[in-house]
Legacy VTK file of the C-alpha trace (Angstrom):
# vtk DataFile Version 3.0
C-alpha trace
ASCII
DATASET POLYDATA
POINTS 250 float
-0.242 -0.197 -0.086
1.666 3.035 -1.062
0.715 6.061 1.533
3.738 8.499 1.068
2.014 10.907 -1.374
-0.972 11.001 1.262
1.395 11.467 4.062
2.342 14.855 3.040
-1.099 15.680 2.055
-1.588 15.269 5.919
1.195 17.090 6.861
0.073 20.029 5.155
-3.302 20.129 6.048
-5.211 21.627 9.045
-8.877 21.077 7.689
-9.891 17.178 7.103
-13.141 15.961 7.002
-14.437 12.605 7.212
-17.541 10.083 5.937
-18.451 6.890 6.878
-21.019 4.055 6.046
-22.047 0.753 7.019
-18.982 -0.679 6.342
-16.797 0.613 8.813
-19.745 -0.986 11.497
-19.589 -4.090 9.649
-16.302 -4.614 10.652
-17.092 -4.871 14.202
-19.978 -7.592 13.187
-22.870 -5.111 13.088
-24.787 -6.317 10.536
-25.271 -4.025 7.298
-28.904 -2.930 6.742
-29.746 -4.200 3.828
-28.167 -7.532 5.124
-30.824 -7.971 7.419
-33.552 -8.382 5.235
-35.302 -11.256 5.776
-33.492 -12.571 9.245
-35.962 -11.154 11.626
-39.763 -12.404 12.273
-39.992 -12.412 8.228
-40.172 -8.784 8.240
-38.346 -6.330 5.658
-36.139 -3.557 7.568
-37.744 -1.333 5.336
-41.559 -2.206 6.422
-40.500 -2.003 9.439
-38.503 1.798 9.594
-41.515 4.011 8.806
-43.641 6.041 9.952
-46.558 4.228 9.141
-45.169 0.840 10.460
-44.625 3.101 14.289
-47.955 4.151 13.883
-49.853 0.721 13.021
-47.466 -1.407 15.602
-45.280 0.275 17.663
-44.560 -2.580 19.526
-43.695 -4.736 16.657
-41.099 -1.848 15.621
-39.844 -1.781 19.131
-39.484 -5.115 19.338
-37.113 -4.839 16.015
-35.064 -1.853 17.609
-34.401 -3.873 20.835
-33.018 -6.791 18.975
-30.829 -4.527 17.222
-29.844 -2.522 20.018
-28.691 -5.759 21.592
-26.721 -6.499 18.630
-24.953 -2.884 18.455
-24.416 -3.002 22.209
-22.330 -6.303 22.130
-19.666 -4.699 19.738
-17.006 -2.904 20.206
-14.955 -0.043 18.134
-12.460 -1.044 15.936
-9.148 0.340 15.257
-10.082 2.638 12.252
-12.728 4.086 14.946
-10.043 4.961 16.939
-8.056 6.445 14.815
-10.522 9.064 13.750
-11.156 9.974 17.380
-7.540 10.256 17.709
-7.529 12.151 14.375
-10.068 15.326 16.284
-7.195 16.119 18.680
-4.454 16.523 15.838
-6.087 18.567 12.981
-7.024 22.241 14.031
-10.196 21.293 11.856
-11.757 17.992 11.720
-15.467 17.462 11.213
-16.789 13.774 11.262
-19.900 12.502 9.487
-21.411 9.318 9.566
-24.684 7.714 8.229
-24.370 5.081 10.928
-26.663 5.035 14.024
-24.941 2.843 16.569
-22.583 5.122 18.124
-19.602 3.483 17.841
-17.705 6.820 16.678
-18.626 8.337 20.133
-17.921 4.893 22.316
-14.304 4.515 20.372
-13.777 8.928 21.856
-15.308 11.157 19.230
-16.935 13.915 20.342
-17.596 16.196 16.742
-19.751 13.511 15.463
-22.653 14.880 12.954
-25.241 11.864 12.504
-27.120 12.145 9.730
-29.555 9.450 10.208
-29.952 9.591 14.122
-29.035 7.610 16.684
-30.225 4.305 17.936
-29.426 4.777 21.578
-31.516 7.828 21.964
-35.432 8.338 21.872
-37.877 10.974 21.042
-40.957 11.878 22.754
-43.615 11.882 19.906
-45.590 14.442 21.757
-42.834 17.049 23.101
-40.090 16.203 20.697
-37.826 15.991 23.414
-34.642 13.595 22.753
-33.382 11.739 25.633
-30.236 9.165 26.015
-31.087 5.236 27.005
-28.961 2.514 26.959
-30.613 -0.183 28.327
-30.289 -3.494 26.521
-33.056 -5.084 26.809
-35.758 -1.973 26.905
-37.608 -1.960 30.572
-40.985 -1.069 28.886
-42.317 -2.330 25.779
-42.861 0.349 24.154
-41.135 3.168 26.056
-42.914 5.954 27.027
-41.647 9.394 27.939
-41.121 9.924 31.688
-42.231 13.607 31.317
-45.405 13.470 29.906
-46.217 9.655 29.407
-46.268 9.903 25.709
-45.042 6.943 23.315
-41.219 7.023 22.797
-39.782 6.616 19.444
-36.570 6.204 18.292
-34.348 9.221 17.413
-33.699 7.633 13.855
-34.157 8.919 10.369
-37.198 6.606 9.015
-37.838 5.857 5.483
-40.228 8.710 4.217
-38.859 11.178 6.754
-36.135 14.495 5.819
-33.017 14.459 7.362
-32.104 17.157 9.958
-31.703 20.418 8.083
-29.457 21.374 10.561
-27.253 18.979 10.847
-27.225 18.374 7.102
-26.358 22.036 6.713
-23.353 21.596 9.028
-22.098 18.366 6.648
-22.228 20.097 3.597
-20.387 23.404 5.309
-17.557 21.137 6.251
-17.659 19.018 3.373
-17.131 22.457 1.208
-14.145 23.917 3.404
-12.309 20.812 3.863
-9.062 20.465 2.305
-9.095 16.778 2.526
-11.774 14.106 2.954
-11.783 10.768 3.833
-14.710 8.439 2.472
-14.831 5.185 4.497
-17.142 2.190 4.480
-19.752 3.776 2.501
-21.842 2.791 -1.140
-21.388 6.550 -2.174
-25.103 5.916 -3.621
-27.360 6.612 -0.802
-27.973 10.671 -0.920
-27.934 12.937 -0.188
-24.775 11.856 2.162
-23.594 10.628 -1.231
-23.229 14.358 -2.692
-20.784 15.213 0.236
-17.802 14.270 -1.354
-18.524 15.414 -4.382
-18.968 18.787 -2.852
-16.007 18.335 -1.173
-13.852 17.932 -4.621
-15.670 20.468 -6.003
-14.249 23.073 -3.446
-11.113 21.655 -4.160
-10.221 18.549 -1.322
-8.723 15.552 -2.096
-10.819 12.725 -1.753
-9.162 9.587 0.361
-11.632 6.307 -0.647
-11.448 3.337 1.832
-13.416 0.364 0.680
-13.514 -3.317 0.293
-15.014 -2.380 -3.334
-15.229 -0.114 -5.633
-17.460 2.407 -5.849
-19.443 5.269 -7.912
-16.576 7.729 -6.360
-13.985 5.586 -7.175
-13.361 7.532 -10.012
-13.271 10.654 -8.189
-11.152 9.837 -5.590
-7.259 11.070 -5.365
-6.524 8.116 -3.248
-8.290 5.153 -3.068
-7.388 1.935 -1.056
-8.987 -0.905 -1.178
-9.369 -3.290 2.194
-10.998 -2.409 5.986
-10.671 0.253 7.227
-9.467 -1.253 10.830
-6.543 -2.118 8.851
-5.880 0.775 6.676
-6.359 3.588 8.530
-4.020 2.457 11.681
-1.358 1.916 8.869
-1.859 5.285 7.646
-1.919 6.542 11.174
1.367 4.812 12.364
3.427 6.551 9.423
1.586 10.060 9.672
2.278 10.016 13.179
5.774 9.031 12.953
6.457 11.808 10.532
4.520 14.376 12.502
6.383 13.809 15.281
9.709 14.392 13.392
8.289 17.704 12.245
7.851 18.668 15.747
11.113 17.881 16.883
LINES 1 251
250 0 1 2 3 4 5 6 7 8 9 10 11 12 13 14 15 16 17 18 19 20 21 22 23 24 25 26 27 28 29 30 31 32 33 34 35 36 37 38 39 40 41 42 43 44 45 46 47 48 49 50 51 52 53 54 55 56 57 58 59 60 61 62 63 64 65 66 67 68 69 70 71 72 73 74 75 76 77 78 79 80 81 82 83 84 85 86 87 88 89 90 91 92 93 94 95 96 97 98 99 100 101 102 103 104 105 106 107 108 109 110 111 112 113 114 115 116 117 118 119 120 121 122 123 124 125 126 127 128 129 130 131 132 133 134 135 136 137 138 139 140 141 142 143 144 145 146 147 148 149 150 151 152 153 154 155 156 157 158 159 160 161 162 163 164 165 166 167 168 169 170 171 172 173 174 175 176 177 178 179 180 181 182 183 184 185 186 187 188 189 190 191 192 193 194 195 196 197 198 199 200 201 202 203 204 205 206 207 208 209 210 211 212 213 214 215 216 217 218 219 220 221 222 223 224 225 226 227 228 229 230 231 232 233 234 235 236 237 238 239 240 241 242 243 244 245 246 247 248 249
């Protein structure tokens, strides 16, 4: 893996952005969303992750999310997550945008995370819109109710047919347009609007670094493209970058 040109770029970069997708979590043993189809009580995820499904049978939807939380809660971040958490402290401007709802970036120590699709460990009151954290596995009450008003709680995630948070999306596009280098990790680069973020960065002059086991529609636009697992490639990049960075400071 030839990384010297990338190391030179990072040594002269102050503004780094990252976009992660399901692939970085799949390395931790978390099934991808599409891979789960047909594996849970003969229901497709697309039939459960909708406002209509929740209004018709909130208990069934919560059973599914409780099952997913059990899987996710048993997994730990991989070395790729840990490198990104460390880079947050290294680069003067560092932003992490994720399509994942599993919270593994925060679990690894990242604090500057823009979650495009929400977070499975957060609940939202259907009456008041208040958001609370909950890490109970399994859930103590099914379906969970708001302690403040007694209304039904829902997962604080973006379902099919719902819009992304305009505030978070705007921040994601702004950070993409202002970065000097953007890492695109474990994402298929086909789900919009996330797939547009690297193109926004490239159009603004940023260098694009893709890390993915397979080629994607973004590959032809990438300045650096590495085939493999982020848990292996990012530590290799960081090892050499850290060595050179330390030498430059001495």
